[in-house]
KOLKOLNU-315494 format. One line per field, with one value per atom (N, C-alpha, C): x, y negated, z; atom name; residue in three letters; residue number from 1; chain. Coordinates in Angstrom, 3 decimals, decimal comma. Layout:
residues N
px	X ...
py	Y ...
pz	Z ...
atomo	CA ...
residuo	ALA ...
num	NUM ...
cadena	A ...
This chain:
residues 227
px	-18,278 -18,376 -19,514 -20,499 -21,598 -21,121 -20,159 -19,598 -18,899 -18,136 -17,434 -18,415 -19,485 -20,489 -21,184 -21,450 -22,052 -21,086 -19,809 -18,778 -18,742 -18,777 -18,720 -19,921 -21,091 -22,300 -22,235 -21,764 -21,707 -20,596 -19,425 -18,253 -18,217 -18,611 -18,457 -19,768 -20,856 -22,186 -22,248 -21,744 -21,773 -22,161 -22,963 -23,351 -23,086 -22,414 -22,110 -23,299 -23,627 -24,640 -24,019 -22,653 -21,912 -20,950 -21,398 -20,560 -19,220 -19,168 -17,911 -16,803 -17,145 -16,143 -15,582 -16,454 -16,011 -15,076 -15,440 -14,572 -13,210 -13,198 -11,929 -11,097 -11,751 -11,034 -10,345 -10,908 -10,346 -9,320 -9,168 -8,348 -6,912 -5,999 -4,571 -4,053 -2,977 -2,463 -1,984 -1,796 -1,355 -2,486 -3,724 -4,888 -5,382 -6,218 -6,811 -7,835 -8,049 -9,023 -8,359 -9,156 -8,655 -8,244 -7,010 -6,488 -6,979 -6,691 -7,145 -6,165 -5,141 -4,097 -4,622 -5,451 -5,978 -6,921 -7,724 -8,626 -7,827 -6,735 -5,874 -5,292 -4,887 -4,364 -5,408 -6,634 -7,717 -8,052 -8,157 -8,497 -7,460 -6,197 -5,118 -5,311 -5,651 -5,851 -7,072 -8,159 -9,372 -9,141 -8,452 -8,147 -7,344 -6,308 -5,501 -6,356 -7,253 -8,087 -9,040 -9,721 -10,728 -10,080 -8,951 -8,262 -7,690 -7,191 -6,693 -7,808 -8,963 -10,111 -10,517 -10,503 -10,934 -9,991 -8,677 -7,749 -7,645 -7,882 -7,909 -9,014 -10,159 -11,278 -11,041 -10,414 -10,203 -9,121 -8,137 -7,010 -6,921 -7,836 -7,893 -6,659 -5,885 -4,709 -3,395 -3,461 -2,243 -1,552 -0,222 0,572 0,582 0,991 0,982 1,825 2,995 3,856 3,211 2,515 1,826 0,679 -0,055 -1,141 -0,594 0,538 1,151 1,566 2,129 2,538 1,324 0,259 -0,949 -1,544 -1,578 -2,103 -1,236 0,070 0,977 0,800 0,564 0,338 -0,901 -1,941 -3,200 -3,209 -2,534 -2,656 -1,399 -0,457 0,727 0,321 1,172 0,874 0,678 1,507 1,397 0,051 -0,391 -1,670 -2,829 -2,776 -3,839 -3,886 -2,719 -2,679 -3,249 -2,943 -3,494 -5,010 -5,498 -6,947 -7,592 -6,966 -7,484 -7,500 -6,477 -6,428 -7,543 -7,799 -8,888 -10,239 -10,373 -11,619 -11,716 -10,592 -10,510 -10,676 -10,139 -10,207 -9,458 -8,348 -7,518 -8,251 -9,293 -10,044 -10,817 -10,962 -11,804 -11,012 -9,699 -8,884 -8,873 -8,786 -8,667 -7,195 -6,512 -5,073 -4,739 -3,584 -3,088 -2,570 -2,310 -1,872 -0,614 0,367 1,625 1,452 0,645 0,410 -0,377 -1,295 -2,041 -1,109 -0,215 0,689 1,678 2,075 3,069 2,444 1,135 0,482 0,207 -0,110 -0,356 -1,512 -2,459 -3,616 -3,236 -1,981 -1,486 -0,421 -0,027 1,062 0,610 1,414 1,048 0,716 1,555 1,339 0,063 -0,221 -1,416 -2,673 -2,667 -3,819 -4,069 -3,003 -3,138 -3,672 -3,126 -3,571 -5,031 -5,433 -6,816 -7,797 -7,431 -8,331 -8,485 -7,385 -7,469 -8,272 -8,144 -8,900 -10,401 -10,785 -12,203 -12,703 -11,880 -12,270 -12,463 -11,549 -11,667 -12,881 -13,158 -14,317 -15,622 -15,670 -16,875 -17,113 -16,025 -16,143 -16,757 -16,282 -16,826 -18,257 -18,553 -19,863 -20,935 -20,609 -21,633 -21,339 -20,191 -19,841 -18,961 -18,548 -17,588 -18,128 -19,369 -19,921 -19,929 -20,216 -20,209 -18,804 -17,812 -16,431 -15,985 -16,360 -15,985 -16,596 -17,876 -18,553 -17,942 -17,594 -16,989 -15,650 -14,834 -13,526 -13,690 -14,601 -14,794 -15,319 -16,132 -16,576 -15,395 -14,538 -13,366 -12,418 -12,260 -11,271 -11,878 -13,133 -13,820 -13,066 -12,691 -12,011 -10,621 -9,921 -8,573 -8,597 -9,582 -9,701 -10,082 -10,900 -11,294 -10,120 -9,168 -8,007 -6,738 -6,886 -5,744 -4,705 -3,449 -2,423 -1,944 -1,147 -0,500 0,532 0,584 1,512 2,957 3,256 4,621 5,100 4,196 4,563 4,848 4,483 4,704 6,046 6,717 8,029 9,022 10,054 11,084 11,641 11,576 12,046 13,511 14,369 15,784 15,977 15,221 15,308 14,777 13,653 13,083 14,035 14,675 15,640 16,824 17,351 18,497 18,150 16,988 16,581 16,367 15,805 15,579 16,907 17,909 19,220 19,951 19,913 20,599 19,987 18,676 18,013 18,419 19,016 19,450 20,964 21,642 23,093 23,745 23,063 23,596 24,183 25,045 25,688 24,741 25,184 24,366 24,372 23,315 23,246 24,141 24,460 25,259 24,396 24,322 23,538 24,493 24,212 25,066 24,246 24,716 24,060 24,511 23,607 23,953 23,832 22,847 22,628 21,766 22,044 21,190 20,828 19,536 19,097 18,096 17,824 16,859 17,507 16,702 17,189 17,388 18,113 18,503 17,313 16,219 15,062 14,117 14,391 13,524 14,363 15,232 16,143 15,512 15,998 15,608 16,864 16,822 17,959 17,707 18,712 18,660 19,669 19,191 20,023 19,858 20,922 20,832 21,179 20,534 20,763 21,167 22,340 22,854 23,400 23,398 23,997 25,128 26,353 27,515 27,551 27,433 27,589 26,466 25,281 24,133 23,984 24,624 24,535 23,182 22,408 21,090 21,182 20,333 20,377 18,995 18,649 17,379 17,624 16,847 17,009 15,834 16,076 15,020 15,262 14,204 14,326 13,422 13,740 12,934 13,430 12,692 13,066 14,149 14,511 15,613 16,401 17,645 18,451 17,844 17,369 16,763 15,537 14,699 13,509 13,861 14,898 15,343 15,888 16,636 17,173 16,042 15,020 13,879 13,189 12,988 12,339 13,204 14,506 15,403 15,399 15,410 15,381 14,085 12,968 11,671 11,646 12,193 12,206 13,145 14,280 15,212 14,626 13,958 13,324 12,245 11,471 10,453 11,105 12,235 12,952 13,477 14,007 14,516 13,405 12,252 11,118 10,595 10,613 10,152 11,082 12,379 13,346 13,581 13,014 13,139 14,510 15,290 16,633 16,600
py	20,163 19,176 18,180 18,544 17,620 16,335 16,467 15,285 14,396 15,012 14,255 13,583 14,276 13,702 12,497 12,599 11,461 10,281 10,609 9,555 8,851 9,623 9,046 8,144 8,593 7,804 6,507 6,597 5,426 4,463 4,995 4,152 3,613 4,442 4,080 4,071 4,362 4,330 5,201 6,430 7,359 8,746 9,439 10,822 11,642 12,754 13,624 14,516 14,580 15,547 16,931 16,980 18,237 18,219 18,665 18,609 19,325 20,320 21,038 20,126 19,127 18,173 17,361 16,990 16,223 17,051 18,299 19,166 19,322 19,505 19,642 18,371 17,205 15,928 15,791 16,426 16,337 17,421 18,391 19,567 19,393 19,375 19,276 20,632 20,617 21,862 22,846 22,384 23,284 24,155 23,809 24,548 25,547 26,456 27,410 26,709 27,275 26,700 25,812 25,313 24,476 23,121 22,729 21,481 20,270 19,093 17,832 17,251 18,006 17,438 17,011 17,834 17,464 16,257 16,231 15,090 13,819 13,961 12,794 12,246 13,135 12,716 11,899 12,374 11,677 10,355 10,398 9,199 8,105 8,490 7,517 6,716 7,399 6,729 5,808 6,275 5,467 4,245 4,444 3,335 2,256 2,651 1,676 0,845 1,515 0,797 -0,164 0,313 -0,514 -1,729 -1,531 -2,658 -3,601 -3,059 -3,917 -4,808 -4,212 -4,971 -6,056 -5,721 -6,667 -7,864 -7,619 -8,742 -9,529 -8,875 -9,589 -10,641 -10,271 -11,208 -12,275 -11,878 -12,815 -13,845 -13,468 -14,365 -14,558 -15,352 -15,495 -16,154 -16,880 -17,568 -16,865 -15,738 -15,047 -14,357 -14,409 -13,718 -12,221 -11,449 -9,991 -9,524 -10,137 -9,736 -9,972 -11,090 -11,386 -10,405 -10,073 -9,098 -7,740 -7,363 -6,082 -6,077 -7,196 -7,274 -7,202 -7,889 -7,866 -6,463 -5,791 -4,418 -3,504 -3,607 -2,763 -3,012 -4,249 -4,598 -3,896 -3,789 -3,208 -1,683 -1,074 0,379 1,147 0,503 1,225 2,272 3,272 4,305 3,689 2,687 2,053 1,366 0,665 -0,032 0,957 2,020 3,029 3,748 4,048 4,719 3,823 2,541 1,598 1,531 1,477 1,450 2,735 3,871 5,157 5,215 4,634 4,592 3,748 2,617 1,756 2,461 3,278 4,018 5,274 5,619 6,834 8,100 8,063 9,214 10,411 10,155 11,240 12,211 11,737 12,592 13,696 13,548 14,485 15,324 15,203 15,970 17,451 18,291 19,738 20,092 20,417 20,654 22,071 22,564 23,837 23,682 24,805 24,777 23,963 24,119 23,389 21,891 21,460 20,026 19,442 20,215 19,733 19,477 20,430 20,315 19,163 18,888 17,840 16,460 16,354 15,054 14,644 15,636 15,343 14,396 14,344 13,456 11,982 11,733 10,351 10,070 11,072 10,894 10,041 9,044 8,050 8,682 9,584 10,164 11,009 11,738 12,581 11,720 10,646 9,742 9,072 8,575 7,888 8,839 10,047 11,027 11,415 11,586 11,985 10,894 9,635 8,547 8,501 8,669 8,705 9,912 11,029 12,224 11,989 11,253 10,923 10,067 9,142 8,324 9,203 10,144 11,044 11,945 12,415 13,279 12,520 11,260 10,452 10,218 10,061 9,892 11,143 12,324 13,566 13,803 13,380 13,619 12,697 11,426 10,458 9,648 9,900 9,140 7,943 7,253 6,159 5,060 4,657 3,562 3,908 5,161 5,582 5,465 5,923 5,816 4,377 3,574 2,152 1,429 1,655 0,978 1,373 2,636 3,101 2,411 2,326 1,665 0,196 -0,483 -1,912 -2,148 -1,244 -1,381 -1,228 -0,269 -0,044 -1,241 -1,870 -2,930 -4,327 -4,418 -5,711 -6,785 -6,486 -7,477 -7,793 -6,786 -7,018 -7,830 -7,614 -8,415 -9,852 -10,032 -11,382 -12,149 -11,435 -12,077 -11,868 -11,758 -11,504 -12,619 -12,275 -13,301 -13,893 -14,936 -15,479 -14,473 -14,268 -13,287 -13,625 -14,919 -15,351 -14,797 -14,726 -14,257 -12,758 -12,045 -10,601 -10,242 -11,219 -10,941 -10,616 -9,897 -9,478 -10,690 -10,707 -11,876 -12,223 -11,212 -11,494 -12,189 -11,748 -12,387 -13,820 -14,032 -15,380 -16,319 -15,826 -16,653 -17,010 -16,032 -16,289 -17,309 -17,165 -18,109 -19,508 -19,583 -20,880 -21,586 -20,829 -21,397 -21,805 -20,938 -21,248 -22,454 -22,607 -23,753 -25,072 -25,025 -26,242 -26,313 -25,449 -25,472 -25,019 -24,207 -23,744 -22,340 -21,991 -20,694 -19,560 -18,337 -17,162 -16,832 -16,221 -15,867 -14,671 -14,519 -13,394 -12,561 -11,262 -10,358 -9,558 -9,552 -8,866 -7,865 -6,640 -5,626 -5,816 -6,235 -6,560 -5,364 -4,523 -3,418 -2,325 -1,090 0,055 0,731 0,861 1,473 2,589 3,398 4,476 5,785 6,838 8,165 8,270 9,277 9,394 9,427 10,058 10,184 8,987 8,056 6,901 5,698 5,274 4,179 2,820 1,815 0,437 -0,364 -1,070 -1,861 -3,335 -4,000 -5,431 -6,110 -7,049 -7,712 -9,216 -9,947 -11,403 -11,868 -12,948 -13,555 -14,997 -15,401 -16,720 -17,464 -18,789 -19,679 -20,425 -20,132 -20,683 -22,198 -22,865 -24,315 -25,019 -24,520 -25,161 -24,780 -23,698 -23,261 -22,688 -22,280 -21,701 -20,181 -19,600 -18,162 -17,642 -16,461 -15,830 -14,344 -13,748 -12,330 -11,530 -10,256 -9,354 -7,967 -7,180 -5,804 -4,914 -3,633 -2,697 -1,290 -0,351 1,056 1,431 0,494 0,689 -0,615 -0,517 -1,744 -2,673 -2,110 -2,928 -3,671 -2,965 -3,610 -4,739 -4,537 -5,582 -6,786 -6,526 -7,625 -8,408 -7,715 -8,386 -9,314 -8,823 -9,646 -10,859 -10,665 -11,772 -12,812 -12,345 -13,261 -14,061 -13,396 -14,065 -15,153 -14,855 -15,821 -16,988 -16,705 -17,783 -18,709 -18,140 -18,964 -19,849 -19,310 -20,111 -21,224 -20,938 -21,951 -23,064 -22,692 -23,682 -24,617 -24,045 -24,853 -25,769 -25,282 -26,095 -27,286 -27,039 -28,096 -29,005 -28,614 -29,450 -29,448 -28,426 -28,362 -27,767
pz	7,439 6,353 6,567 7,377 7,610 8,267 9,192 9,839 8,820 7,928 6,893 5,940 5,613 4,713 5,358 6,670 7,375 7,413 7,614 7,605 6,254 5,180 3,839 3,582 3,995 3,796 4,595 5,830 6,698 6,286 5,972 5,688 4,265 3,304 1,901 1,123 1,820 1,199 -0,045 0,102 -1,035 -0,549 -1,342 -1,081 -2,335 -2,187 -3,319 -3,641 -4,916 -5,347 -5,433 -5,563 -5,560 -4,370 -3,200 -1,996 -2,145 -3,038 -3,245 -3,725 -4,511 -4,982 -3,821 -2,897 -1,737 -0,868 -0,634 0,165 -0,507 -1,814 -2,516 -2,380 -2,436 -2,323 -0,966 0,053 1,396 1,689 0,807 1,077 0,596 1,538 1,232 0,752 0,004 -0,570 0,495 1,721 2,792 3,322 2,976 3,476 2,435 2,866 1,944 1,056 -0,115 -1,033 -2,069 -2,970 -4,053 -3,500 -3,762 -3,192 -3,976 -3,442 -4,050 -5,067 -5,439 -6,293 -7,668 -8,279 -9,598 -9,496 -8,448 -8,252 -7,980 -7,251 -6,982 -8,277 -9,169 -10,479 -11,234 -11,233 -11,930 -11,232 -9,907 -9,159 -9,292 -9,377 -9,545 -10,831 -11,916 -13,203 -13,167 -12,561 -12,477 -11,601 -10,490 -9,582 -10,295 -11,036 -11,765 -12,722 -13,431 -14,397 -13,698 -12,663 -11,988 -11,330 -10,668 -10,029 -11,075 -12,175 -13,260 -13,800 -14,014 -14,514 -13,514 -12,232 -11,203 -11,105 -11,066 -10,926 -12,236 -13,358 -14,644 -14,619 -14,050 -13,961 -12,894 -11,780 -10,681 -10,972 -11,769 -12,082 -13,604 -14,176 -15,640 -16,260 -15,465 -16,010 -15,678 -14,994 -14,563 -15,740 -15,725 -16,746 -16,467 -17,479 -17,351 -16,178 -15,978 -14,875 -13,523 -13,385 -12,126 -11,884 -12,944 -12,804 -12,360 -12,914 -12,541 -11,080 -10,605 -9,198 -8,269 -8,650 -7,828 -7,763 -8,908 -8,923 -8,067 -8,223 -7,439 -5,946 -5,580 -4,178 -3,624 -4,425 -3,969 -3,983 -4,958 -5,139 -4,737 -4,068 -3,604 -2,578 -2,369 -1,374 0,004 0,330 1,646 1,811 0,763 0,823 0,911 0,111 0,135 1,482 2,042 3,336 4,430 4,351 5,332 5,225 3,997 3,782 4,292 3,985 4,459 5,981 6,597 8,048 8,634 8,017 8,475 8,368 7,337 7,125 7,980 8,674 9,497 8,658 7,464 6,571 7,130 7,818 8,330 9,231 9,909 10,822 10,097 8,786 8,036 7,023 7,024 6,095 6,465 5,441 5,637 5,419 6,521 6,486 6,942 6,487 6,974 8,402 9,062 10,456 10,686 9,797 9,951 9,844 8,875 8,689 9,860 10,406 11,565 12,738 13,002 14,135 13,957 12,715 12,463 12,238 12,432 12,297 10,859 10,024 8,613 8,368 9,306 9,129 9,235 9,679 9,743 8,688 7,915 6,962 5,783 5,464 4,448 3,107 2,631 1,305 1,270 2,344 2,391 2,407 3,180 3,236 1,897 1,272 -0,017 -1,083 -1,126 -2,125 -1,915 -0,665 -0,382 -0,785 -0,554 -0,943 -2,459 -3,178 -4,639 -5,101 -4,405 -4,763 -4,594 -3,568 -3,383 -4,540 -4,993 -6,147 -7,386 -7,596 -8,738 -8,629 -7,418 -7,201 -7,441 -7,013 -7,228 -8,716 -9,460 -10,916 -11,549 -11,152 -11,700 -11,219 -10,017 -9,418 -9,985 -10,150 -10,540 -11,775 -12,421 -13,610 -13,299 -14,354 -14,186 -13,282 -13,455 -12,658 -11,182 -10,852 -9,452 -8,866 -9,631 -9,176 -9,061 -10,051 -10,047 -8,864 -8,621 -7,514 -6,169 -6,031 -4,787 -4,548 -5,578 -5,466 -5,104 -5,764 -5,501 -4,085 -3,568 -2,182 -1,226 -1,524 -0,676 -0,671 -1,822 -1,972 -1,899 -1,523 -1,539 -0,749 0,470 1,301 0,773 0,289 -0,223 -1,508 -2,338 -3,559 -3,228 -2,207 -1,801 -1,211 -0,624 -0,001 -0,823 -2,120 -3,006 -2,858 -2,572 -2,373 -3,690 -3,594 -4,791 -5,281 -6,577 -7,137 -6,806 -6,713 -6,410 -5,074 -4,105 -2,781 -2,746 -3,791 -3,841 -4,467 -5,015 -5,598 -4,499 -4,846 -3,909 -3,155 -1,810 -1,042 -1,273 -1,427 -1,664 -2,999 -4,000 -5,314 -5,258 -4,571 -4,461 -3,734 -2,679 -1,945 -2,824 -3,548 -4,415 -5,492 -6,111 -7,160 -6,582 -5,378 -4,721 -4,475 -3,992 -3,701 -4,978 -5,979 -7,241 -7,922 -7,802 -8,405 -7,787 -6,599 -5,904 -5,794 -6,546 -6,577 -5,289 -4,511 -3,235 -3,371 -2,439 -2,473 -2,108 -2,377 -2,098 -0,610 -0,114 1,304 1,617 2,883 3,348 4,297 4,019 4,845 5,739 7,034 7,994 8,798 8,843 9,657 11,097 11,954 13,337 14,278 14,043 14,986 14,359 14,755 14,414 15,726 15,985 17,238 16,953 17,984 17,833 17,439 17,440 17,086 15,580 15,166 13,759 12,822 13,236 12,348 12,453 13,379 13,541 13,946 13,057 13,351 13,043 13,742 13,485 13,150 12,038 11,576 11,874 12,441 12,700 11,770 10,959 9,958 10,072 9,828 9,767 8,360 7,950 6,636 6,906 6,416 6,759 5,548 5,675 4,692 5,386 4,950 5,631 5,705 4,565 4,522 5,272 5,185 5,819 7,288 7,698 9,082 9,462 8,491 8,759 8,799 9,650 9,835 10,216 9,723 10,085 10,292 11,168 11,485 10,959 10,707 10,255 10,804 10,896 11,365 10,533 10,513 9,746 9,907 9,353 9,452 8,441 7,571 6,628 6,548 6,122 6,001 4,951 3,856 2,807 3,336 4,093 4,640 5,587 6,406 7,329 6,554 5,491 4,674 4,010 3,546 2,926 3,926 5,146 6,158 6,509 6,638 6,951 5,829 4,585 3,445 3,418 3,691 3,715 4,791 5,949 7,044 6,763 6,145 5,828 4,773 3,780 2,754 3,378 4,301 4,986 5,791 6,428 7,212 6,315 5,157 4,218 3,732 3,476 3,020 4,116 5,355 6,482 6,743 6,604 6,874 5,690 4,523 3,337 2,721 3,011 2,428 1,023
atomo	N CA C N CA C N CA C N CA C N CA C N CA C N CA C N CA C N CA C N CA C N CA C N CA C N CA C N CA C N CA C N CA C N CA C N CA C N CA C N CA C N CA C N CA C N CA C N CA C N CA C N CA C N CA C N CA C N CA C N CA C N CA C N CA C N CA C N CA C N CA C N CA C N CA C N CA C N CA C N CA C N CA C N CA C N CA C N CA C N CA C N CA C N CA C N CA C N CA C N CA C N CA C N CA C N CA C N CA C N CA C N CA C N CA C N CA C N CA C N CA C N CA C N CA C N CA C N CA C N CA C N CA C N CA C N CA C N CA C N CA C N CA C N CA C N CA C N CA C N CA C N CA C N CA C N CA C N CA C N CA C N CA C N CA C N CA C N CA C N CA C N CA C N CA C N CA C N CA C N CA C N CA C N CA C N CA C N CA C N CA C N CA C N CA C N CA C N CA C N CA C N CA C N CA C N CA C N CA C N CA C N CA C N CA C N CA C N CA C N CA C N CA C N CA C N CA C N CA C N CA C N CA C N CA C N CA C N CA C N CA C N CA C N CA C N CA C N CA C N CA C N CA C N CA C N CA C N CA C N CA C N CA C N CA C N CA C N CA C N CA C N CA C N CA C N CA C N CA C N CA C N CA C N CA C N CA C N CA C N CA C N CA C N CA C N CA C N CA C N CA C N CA C N CA C N CA C N CA C N CA C N CA C N CA C N CA C N CA C N CA C N CA C N CA C N CA C N CA C N CA C N CA C N CA C N CA C N CA C N CA C N CA C N CA C N CA C N CA C N CA C N CA C N CA C N CA C N CA C N CA C N CA C N CA C N CA C N CA C N CA C N CA C N CA C N CA C N CA C N CA C N CA C N CA C N CA C N CA C N CA C N CA C N CA C N CA C N CA C N CA C N CA C N CA C N CA C N CA C N CA C N CA C N CA C N CA C N CA C N CA C N CA C N CA C N CA C N CA C N CA C N CA C N CA C N CA C N CA C N CA C N CA C N CA C N CA C N CA C N CA C N CA C N CA C
residuo	MET MET MET GLN GLN GLN THR THR THR ALA ALA ALA GLU GLU GLU ARG ARG ARG TRP TRP TRP LEU LEU LEU LYS LYS LYS HIS HIS HIS SER SER SER LEU LEU LEU ASN ASN ASN TYR TYR TYR GLU GLU GLU PHE PHE PHE SER SER SER GLU GLU GLU PRO PRO PRO GLY GLY GLY LEU LEU LEU PHE PHE PHE ARG ARG ARG GLN GLN GLN ALA ALA ALA LEU LEU LEU THR THR THR HIS HIS HIS ARG ARG ARG SER SER SER ALA ALA ALA ARG ARG ARG GLY GLY GLY GLN GLN GLN SER SER SER ASN ASN ASN GLU GLU GLU ARG ARG ARG LEU LEU LEU GLU GLU GLU PHE PHE PHE LEU LEU LEU GLY GLY GLY ASP ASP ASP ALA ALA ALA ILE ILE ILE LEU LEU LEU ASP ASP ASP PHE PHE PHE VAL VAL VAL ILE ILE ILE SER SER SER GLU GLU GLU ALA ALA ALA ILE ILE ILE TYR TYR TYR ALA ALA ALA LEU LEU LEU ARG ARG ARG PRO PRO PRO ASP ASP ASP ALA ALA ALA ALA ALA ALA GLU GLU GLU GLY GLY GLY ASP ASP ASP LEU LEU LEU SER SER SER ARG ARG ARG LEU LEU LEU ARG ARG ARG ALA ALA ALA HIS HIS HIS LEU LEU LEU VAL VAL VAL SER SER SER ASP ASP ASP ALA ALA ALA SER SER SER LEU LEU LEU ALA ALA ALA GLN GLN GLN LEU LEU LEU ALA ALA ALA GLY GLY GLY GLU GLU GLU LEU LEU LEU LYS LYS LYS LEU LEU LEU GLY GLY GLY GLU GLU GLU HIS HIS HIS LEU LEU LEU VAL VAL VAL LEU LEU LEU GLY GLY GLY GLY GLY GLY GLY GLY GLY GLU GLU GLU LYS LYS LYS LYS LYS LYS SER SER SER GLY GLY GLY GLY GLY GLY HIS HIS HIS ARG ARG ARG ARG ARG ARG GLU GLU GLU SER SER SER ILE ILE ILE LEU LEU LEU ALA ALA ALA ASP ASP ASP ALA ALA ALA LEU LEU LEU GLU GLU GLU ALA ALA ALA ILE ILE ILE PHE PHE PHE GLY GLY GLY ALA ALA ALA ALA ALA ALA PHE PHE PHE LEU LEU LEU ASP ASP ASP GLY GLY GLY GLY GLY GLY PHE PHE PHE GLU GLU GLU ALA ALA ALA GLY GLY GLY ARG ARG ARG ASP ASP ASP LEU LEU LEU ILE ILE ILE LEU LEU LEU ARG ARG ARG CYS CYS CYS PHE PHE PHE GLU GLU GLU GLN GLN GLN ARG ARG ARG LEU LEU LEU ALA ALA ALA ALA ALA ALA LEU LEU LEU PRO PRO PRO ASP ASP ASP ALA ALA ALA GLU GLU GLU GLU GLU GLU LEU LEU LEU ARG ARG ARG ASP ASP ASP PRO PRO PRO LYS LYS LYS THR THR THR ARG ARG ARG LEU LEU LEU GLN GLN GLN GLU GLU GLU TRP TRP TRP LEU LEU LEU GLN GLN GLN GLY GLY GLY ARG ARG ARG GLY GLY GLY LEU LEU LEU GLY GLY GLY LEU LEU LEU PRO PRO PRO VAL VAL VAL TYR TYR TYR THR THR THR LEU LEU LEU ASP ASP ASP GLU GLU GLU ILE ILE ILE SER SER SER GLY GLY GLY GLN GLN GLN ALA ALA ALA HIS HIS HIS ARG ARG ARG GLN GLN GLN THR THR THR PHE PHE PHE GLN GLN GLN VAL VAL VAL SER SER SER CYS CYS CYS SER SER SER LEU LEU LEU GLY GLY GLY GLU GLU GLU GLU GLU GLU GLY GLY GLY LEU LEU LEU LYS LYS LYS ALA ALA ALA ALA ALA ALA GLY GLY GLY SER SER SER GLY GLY GLY SER SER SER SER SER SER ARG ARG ARG ARG ARG ARG GLY GLY GLY ALA ALA ALA GLU GLU GLU GLN GLN GLN GLN GLN GLN ALA ALA ALA ALA ALA ALA ARG ARG ARG ARG ARG ARG LEU LEU LEU LEU LEU LEU ALA ALA ALA LEU LEU LEU LEU LEU LEU ARG ARG ARG GLU GLU GLU THR THR THR GLY GLY GLY GLN GLN GLN
num	1 1 1 2 2 2 3 3 3 4 4 4 5 5 5 6 6 6 7 7 7 8 8 8 9 9 9 10 10 10 11 11 11 12 12 12 13 13 13 14 14 14 15 15 15 16 16 16 17 17 17 18 18 18 19 19 19 20 20 20 21 21 21 22 22 22 23 23 23 24 24 24 25 25 25 26 26 26 27 27 27 28 28 28 29 29 29 30 30 30 31 31 31 32 32 32 33 33 33 34 34 34 35 35 35 36 36 36 37 37 37 38 38 38 39 39 39 40 40 40 41 41 41 42 42 42 43 43 43 44 44 44 45 45 45 46 46 46 47 47 47 48 48 48 49 49 49 50 50 50 51 51 51 52 52 52 53 53 53 54 54 54 55 55 55 56 56 56 57 57 57 58 58 58 59 59 59 60 60 60 61 61 61 62 62 62 63 63 63 64 64 64 65 65 65 66 66 66 67 67 67 68 68 68 69 69 69 70 70 70 71 71 71 72 72 72 73 73 73 74 74 74 75 75 75 76 76 76 77 77 77 78 78 78 79 79 79 80 80 80 81 81 81 82 82 82 83 83 83 84 84 84 85 85 85 86 86 86 87 87 87 88 88 88 89 89 89 90 90 90 91 91 91 92 92 92 93 93 93 94 94 94 95 95 95 96 96 96 97 97 97 98 98 98 99 99 99 100 100 100 101 101 101 102 102 102 103 103 103 104 104 104 105 105 105 106 106 106 107 107 107 108 108 108 109 109 109 110 110 110 111 111 111 112 112 112 113 113 113 114 114 114 115 115 115 116 116 116 117 117 117 118 118 118 119 119 119 120 120 120 121 121 121 122 122 122 123 123 123 124 124 124 125 125 125 126 126 126 127 127 127 128 128 128 129 129 129 130 130 130 131 131 131 132 132 132 133 133 133 134 134 134 135 135 135 136 136 136 137 137 137 138 138 138 139 139 139 140 140 140 141 141 141 142 142 142 143 143 143 144 144 144 145 145 145 146 146 146 147 147 147 148 148 148 149 149 149 150 150 150 151 151 151 152 152 152 153 153 153 154 154 154 155 155 155 156 156 156 157 157 157 158 158 158 159 159 159 160 160 160 161 161 161 162 162 162 163 163 163 164 164 164 165 165 165 166 166 166 167 167 167 168 168 168 169 169 169 170 170 170 171 171 171 172 172 172 173 173 173 174 174 174 175 175 175 176 176 176 177 177 177 178 178 178 179 179 179 180 180 180 181 181 181 182 182 182 183 183 183 184 184 184 185 185 185 186 186 186 187 187 187 188 188 188 189 189 189 190 190 190 191 191 191 192 192 192 193 193 193 194 194 194 195 195 195 196 196 196 197 197 197 198 198 198 199 199 199 200 200 200 201 201 201 202 202 202 203 203 203 204 204 204 205 205 205 206 206 206 207 207 207 208 208 208 209 209 209 210 210 210 211 211 211 212 212 212 213 213 213 214 214 214 215 215 215 216 216 216 217 217 217 218 218 218 219 219 219 220 220 220 221 221 221 222 222 222 223 223 223 224 224 224 225 225 225 226 226 226 227 227 227
cadena	A A A A A A A A A A A A A A A A A A A A A A A A A A A A A A A A A A A A A A A A A A A A A A A A A A A A A A A A A A A A A A A A A A A A A A A A A A A A A A A A A A A A A A A A A A A A A A A A A A A A A A A A A A A A A A A A A A A A A A A A A A A A A A A A A A A A A A A A A A A A A A A A A A A A A A A A A A A A A A A A A A A A A A A A A A A A A A A A A A A A A A A A A A A A A A A A A A A A A A A A A A A A A A A A A A A A A A A A A A A A A A A A A A A A A A A A A A A A A A A A A A A A A A A A A A A A A A A A A A A A A A A A A A A A A A A A A A A A A A A A A A A A A A A A A A A A A A A A A A A A A A A A A A A A A A A A A A A A A A A A A A A A A A A A A A A A A A A A A A A A A A A A A A A A A A A A A A A A A A A A A A A A A A A A A A A A A A A A A A A A A A A A A A A A A A A A A A A A A A A A A A A A A A A A A A A A A A A A A A A A A A A A A A A A A A A A A A A A A A A A A A A A A A A A A A A A A A A A A A A A A A A A A A A A A A A A A A A A A A A A A A A A A A A A A A A A A A A A A A A A A A A A A A A A A A A A A A A A A A A A A A A A A A A A A A A A A A A A A A A A A A A A A A A A A A A A A A A A A A A A A A A A A A A A A A A A A A A A A A A A A A A A A A A A A A A A A A A A A A A A A A A A A A A A A A A A A A A A A A A A A A A A A A A A A A A A A A A A A A A A A A A A A A A A A A A A A A A A A A A A A A A A A A A A A A A A A A A A A A A A A
C-alpha cells in the first residue's frame, strides 16, 4: 500500500489520514477484504453534485438539458475509465486472482468504480471540501476544455434534424462489412444521401457506434460543402 499511497500523493495531491479507507477504495469485490462497492456508491453521488456545481458556474446561460448532457459527458463510465487510465490507477487496484489473469486492471467498469470509490473515501476521510477539491483537481483539464453541449447530442439525431430543417430526405445507413473475431468485431457502415450523392463511412465495435461515426462525418461534410 505504500506504493499506492505515494502514487496518490504524487498524482492527486492527497494523503489519507485513515489509510484503511484508501485500501478499501482500491479493493475490487473479487479480492479478499471489504470491497469498494459502498464507497463507489457514495463517490458517485458526490461526483454528480460537484460536477453539476462546476458546470452550472461555467455555463451560466445553459439550459437544463445542456447541463445534463455536459455532466453525462464528464461522468460517464467511459470518461471515468479514461481518466483513471491516464492516472494509472489500474496499477494499484487490489484484485482477485481471476480478475488479475483476465486483465481486470484495464476493465472500464472496474476503473470507473474504483475512481468513484476514491472520491467517496476522500469525503469520509476529510469531509466534503476534501472530496470536492480532489474531484476538481482530477477534472481540471476536462472542465477547462468543456465542449459545446450541442456537439454532445446524438450525431444521428443532429444529422436528421439538420436535413429536415432544409427539406432534405433522411439518410440511409448501410452495413458494409463485419470483421474480426466474434468477441471483438469491427463494424463498417456507410451513411449516404441519395439525391445529393454524398456519403460518409464509419467504424466501431458496434453497429450503432459505427452509424454514429458515419453520421457525424456526413454532417461535417454537409457543413463544409455548404449544402
